[in-house]
C-alpha positions, 0 to 999 in steps of 0.5 A: 921942387925937387925932381921927384916930387915934379915926377911923382906928384899926382894931378890935382883935377879940380872938379865941379861938384854943382849947386851946393844945397843949403845946410839945412835939408827940406823934408821930401815932401815941402817946398824945394828950396830954390823957390822952383814951387815944386817941391823937393822929391820932386825937384834937388832931392837926386841932386842934392844927394849925388852932391854930397856923395861926391863931396863926402868920397873927396875928403874920404879919399883927402884923408886917405891921402893925408895918411899915407906912411913916412918914410925916412 
């Protein structure tokens, strides 16, 4: 690794996004996927929204970083 790449390397911060929801999410009034017996809207709805938003932002940031200008 060259001097410039070591100096200007972006620090990769591993962010814990939490427990991943299943691929097929239940509807608001269905029983939660975690097995708690509560309705989804009272149990994991907000946590899943936050998780999916963080994952979407992480993917967008990775795409923006990979599409930078090329010099040389």
